[in-house]
Structures are given as C-alpha cells and as structure tokens.
C-alpha distance (Angstrom), angle and dihedral (degrees) to the residues before:
residue distance angle dihedral
M1 . . .
A2 3.81 . .
F3 3.73 91.1 .
S4 3.73 90.5 50.5
A5 3.76 92.4 50.1
V6 3.79 91.2 48.5
S7 3.85 91.3 50.8
V8 3.71 91.4 51.8
L9 3.72 95.0 50.3
R10 3.76 97.6 40.1
G11 3.75 98.9 75.2
P12 3.91 96.9 49.5
G13 3.84 89.3 43.4
E14 3.75 93.7 52.1
L15 3.78 91.1 44.4
S16 3.80 91.4 50.5
A17 3.79 90.9 48.4
M18 3.71 91.6 49.9
T19 3.85 92.3 49.4
V20 3.86 88.7 53.3
E21 3.81 90.2 48.2
V22 3.79 93.4 49.8
V23 3.74 94.0 48.6
K24 3.86 90.6 50.6
R25 3.74 92.1 48.4
M26 3.87 91.3 52.5
F27 3.73 89.3 71.7
T28 3.79 99.3 42.6
R29 3.76 129.3 84.7
P30 2.90 142.9 -82.5
F31 3.86 97.2 47.4
Q32 3.90 114.2 -166.9
F33 3.86 94.4 -125.0
R34 3.84 94.3 168.7
E35 3.83 91.1 52.2
F36 3.72 89.1 48.5
V37 3.76 94.5 54.3
E38 3.81 91.5 46.8
Q39 3.75 93.2 48.6
A40 3.80 92.6 44.6
W41 3.84 89.9 53.8
F42 3.89 90.6 46.4
I43 3.81 94.6 47.1
T44 3.95 89.6 48.4
S45 3.76 90.2 50.1
V46 3.79 93.2 54.4
T47 3.78 95.8 40.2
L48 3.80 107.9 36.9
M49 3.75 101.3 74.0
P50 3.83 94.6 42.7
T51 3.77 86.6 50.4
I52 3.70 95.7 54.2
L53 3.88 94.2 41.4
V54 3.89 89.7 50.9
S55 3.76 98.0 41.6
I56 3.71 97.0 60.2
P57 3.87 99.4 56.9
F58 3.71 88.9 33.2
G59 3.75 92.1 58.7
A60 3.84 90.3 42.7
V61 3.82 94.5 54.9
I62 3.83 92.7 46.7
S63 3.76 89.9 48.9
L64 3.80 93.7 49.4
Q65 3.76 93.0 48.7
V66 3.83 93.4 44.8
G67 3.80 91.8 46.2
N68 3.78 93.5 50.1
L69 3.77 91.1 47.2
T70 3.75 97.0 50.1
G71 3.72 90.1 45.1
Q72 3.82 93.3 54.7
L73 3.78 90.3 48.2
G74 3.78 92.0 48.5
A75 3.72 93.4 -118.3
Q76 3.69 104.1 112.3
S77 3.79 91.4 141.2
F78 3.84 86.1 70.9
A79 3.76 93.8 53.7
G80 3.80 91.5 105.6
A81 3.83 92.6 47.9
T82 3.81 93.7 50.4
A83 3.85 92.9 43.7
V84 3.85 91.4 51.4
L85 3.81 91.1 45.0
A86 3.78 94.6 50.0
V87 3.81 94.4 44.1
V88 3.85 100.3 41.2
R89 3.78 100.2 38.0
E90 3.77 103.3 42.3
A91 3.88 118.3 -10.3
A92 3.87 98.8 55.7
P93 3.89 96.9 49.5
I94 3.81 92.0 45.6
A95 3.85 93.7 48.0
A96 3.73 91.4 46.8
A97 3.87 89.6 47.8
L98 3.77 93.2 50.8
I99 3.82 92.2 50.0
I100 3.77 93.2 45.5
A101 3.81 92.3 47.4
G102 3.80 95.2 44.5
A103 3.76 98.7 44.4
A104 3.73 111.0 18.1
G105 3.80 97.1 33.6
S106 3.81 93.4 50.0
A107 3.68 92.0 46.3
I108 3.78 91.6 52.3
C109 3.76 91.2 47.1
S110 3.81 93.7 50.9
D111 3.79 90.6 48.1
M112 3.77 93.6 50.4
G113 3.83 91.3 43.4
A114 3.75 92.9 51.4
R115 3.81 90.1 51.1
K116 3.85 89.8 47.9
I117 3.82 96.5 53.6
R118 3.82 91.6 43.0
E119 3.93 84.7 55.1
E120 3.81 92.0 -122.2
I121 3.71 91.4 131.7
D122 3.77 92.2 51.9
A123 3.88 89.5 49.7
M124 3.82 91.5 51.4
E125 3.84 90.4 50.5
V126 3.87 89.6 48.9
L127 3.83 89.1 52.2
G128 3.86 90.0 50.7
V129 3.87 94.3 -107.8
D130 3.75 113.4 140.1
P131 3.88 107.7 -135.2
I132 3.76 91.3 -155.6
E133 3.84 92.7 56.7
R134 3.75 95.5 38.4
L135 3.89 102.2 40.1
V136 3.78 113.5 8.0
V137 3.85 103.4 47.1
P138 3.85 95.3 51.8
R139 3.79 89.8 48.8
V140 3.78 93.4 49.1
V141 3.75 93.7 48.0
A142 3.87 91.2 46.3
T143 3.84 90.7 50.0
M144 3.81 90.6 51.0
F145 3.86 91.0 48.4
V146 3.83 92.1 49.8
A147 3.86 92.0 45.2
L148 3.83 86.5 56.3
M149 3.77 90.3 52.3
I150 3.81 94.1 44.9
I151 3.76 96.9 52.9
G152 3.76 88.3 59.6
I153 3.88 88.6 58.9
V154 3.73 93.0 47.0
I155 3.88 93.3 48.1
G156 3.79 90.6 46.7
A157 3.79 93.1 49.8
G158 3.76 93.0 46.2
I159 3.74 96.5 49.6
G160 3.90 89.3 43.2
G161 3.70 91.3 51.5
G162 3.75 92.1 47.2
Y163 3.88 89.6 53.3
F164 3.75 92.4 47.6
F165 3.77 97.1 48.8
T166 3.77 97.0 38.6
V167 3.78 99.2 42.6
I168 3.81 105.4 25.9
I169 3.83 102.2 30.1
Q170 3.73 101.3 31.3
G171 3.82 98.5 31.8
G172 3.71 97.4 -122.0
S173 3.79 126.0 157.5
A174 3.75 115.5 -84.9
G175 3.78 92.4 -155.6
A176 3.78 93.9 50.8
F177 3.81 91.0 47.0
L178 3.85 93.1 51.1
S179 3.77 97.0 38.7
S180 3.82 94.3 51.1
F181 3.84 92.8 59.6
T182 3.79 93.1 102.5
A183 3.78 97.4 40.4
L184 3.79 95.4 91.9
A185 3.92 103.4 2.1
S186 3.68 127.2 64.9
L187 3.87 138.2 -179.4
T188 3.86 88.9 -90.1
D189 3.78 89.4 65.4
L190 3.69 89.4 57.1
Y191 3.78 92.4 45.9
I192 3.78 90.6 53.1
A193 3.78 92.5 47.6
I194 3.85 88.9 53.9
I195 3.73 90.5 48.7
K196 3.84 91.1 48.8
A197 3.76 92.6 50.2
V198 3.85 93.6 49.4
V199 3.81 92.1 47.5
F200 3.83 92.3 44.9
G201 3.77 91.9 50.6
G202 3.76 93.9 48.9
M203 3.82 93.7 47.2
A204 3.88 92.2 48.5
A205 3.85 90.0 51.4
I206 3.79 92.9 46.8
V207 3.76 92.1 49.7
G208 3.77 91.7 47.8
A209 3.78 92.6 49.3
Y210 3.81 92.0 46.6
K211 3.74 94.2 51.3
G212 3.84 90.3 45.6
L213 3.76 96.1 48.9
N214 3.88 88.4 50.6
A215 3.70 96.0 47.1
G216 3.83 119.5 125.0
G217 3.78 141.6 162.9
G218 3.78 98.9 65.8
P219 3.83 126.1 -89.1
S220 3.72 94.3 -22.3
G221 3.79 89.4 55.2
V222 3.81 90.7 54.5
G223 3.80 88.1 51.6
R224 3.81 90.8 52.7
A225 3.81 90.2 46.4
V226 3.88 90.9 53.6
N227 3.76 91.8 50.6
E228 3.80 92.2 46.6
S229 3.88 91.5 47.4
V230 3.83 92.6 54.2
I231 3.84 93.4 47.9
V232 3.83 95.3 45.8
A233 3.86 89.9 44.4
F234 3.84 91.1 54.2
M235 3.84 92.3 47.7
L236 3.86 92.3 49.3
L237 3.73 93.9 45.3
F238 3.79 94.0 53.3
F239 3.77 90.1 45.9
I240 3.80 94.4 46.5
N241 3.86 89.3 46.5
A242 3.82 90.8 54.8
V243 3.75 92.1 49.5
I244 3.80 96.7 48.3
T245 3.83 91.9 45.3
A246 3.79 91.6 51.8
I247 3.78 91.9 49.3
Y248 3.83 90.8 45.8
F249 3.77 92.7 53.7
Q250 3.83 91.1 50.5
V251 3.79 93.6 48.6
V252 3.87 98.8 37.1
P253 3.83 109.7 31.8
P254 3.82 111.1 -152.4
P255 3.87 114.6 -102.0
G256 3.79 120.3 -108.2
L257 3.76 124.8 -130.5
C-alpha cells in the first residue's frame, strides 16, 4: 500500500517541482533566445492552421446558440454582448488551450522523448548542461507567446462569426450588436482571457516536456508519453480554468444590466 501511494504521488510531485524550476529559470540568465525563436516559429507552424480551421466553425456554433437564446428571451439587442462574453471569457481560452495542448504539447513531448531515448539528455547532463535551462524553458516561453497570439485569432473569429450570423443570417441590427459589446463584458474579461491563454500554454508545454523527459522503452514508450501528455494536459487545463474562473468571479463581480 505504501508503494502504491508513493507511486500515485510521485508523478504530480515531480511535475510540480519541474513547474517551480521552470518558472525560476525563466528569470535567470543566460536565456536561450535563439532556441526560443526557433521553437516559437515551430509551434506557430503546427498550431496556426488548426487554429484558423477550428475558429471559424467554433465562432459559428457559439453565434448560432447565442442568437437563438437571445431571440427566445426577447433580448436580441444583447446578442453582441452575450457573444462577446461567451467567446472572450471562456470559449477562446479553452479553444486555444486545446489546440496548444493537442498540437504544441504533443510535439514538445515527442521531441523531448526522442532526445531521451537517443540518450542526448544524459549526454547533456554529463557535460554539465542543464536540460531544463537549455531545452525546456525556451519551449515553455515560446508556447506561452504563441498562445497569446492564438487567442487573438480565436476571439476575432468568434466575434466575426457572431456578427455574420446575427446580422447577416438572422437579420439583426448591426448597430445594436456593436453597441451592446460593453453591456456585459469589460476589459477585465479580455485581460483574464489573456492570462488564461498564457497559463494554459505554459502548463501544456511543461506537461509535454515532463512526459518526454521521463519517456522510456524505445519509440513505443515515446508514443505512450505523447498520449499521456495530451490527456494530462487536458485534465489540468480544465481544472486550472475552473480555479481561475472561480477566483475571477470573487475578485471581479459580474456587472448588472
């Protein structure tokens, strides 16, 4: 029983320790700027097209649901406010997090796992090079930076889709849609969405790097590590989202009409 309890707690404990170590190394020199640029470009290349392809139908579905709901309640003039609120506060950070965890996190995990089974990580440690400082920190910072860019695309697509389906398809008023933006949402909602995207991106990268650095058993072990990294990242992202949202509602109460 003691061995089982230790086994259950070892993974979360090591992941937490690695998270603390990565955060500390972000603010220490030297920072691997070249590695950061290369990884930011790589992560952008694997996430940009999925983001664009997901954002368009994603915004359309939210807009249709919000438009139908406001129409049933007789509050179609607030369609713009509810669409912005749904997209900015919750939908965009979650969509960006899923894309980052599924594409960028798995890519980081496979890269770290391949280096691990080729014994590159062991060779770096023998030479006195810290893998976390040299490889993990630039990838985490790059993922956070790309997540910040991606959420802008998702928000733009969501609001644009809301305008198209509410005004063009359902015949709503363009003036009412645009003027109601600030009725329910505020700049603090945008700020919290940006914070969520950055936190989600960093956590997905850390989980991917942790699973990759602990991969074993050859190529099949790397494949299992990639699957585990995606699942763990999704679970953590939804948990962190609930915690941040609960804290946000306590600190910034929603405005009334």
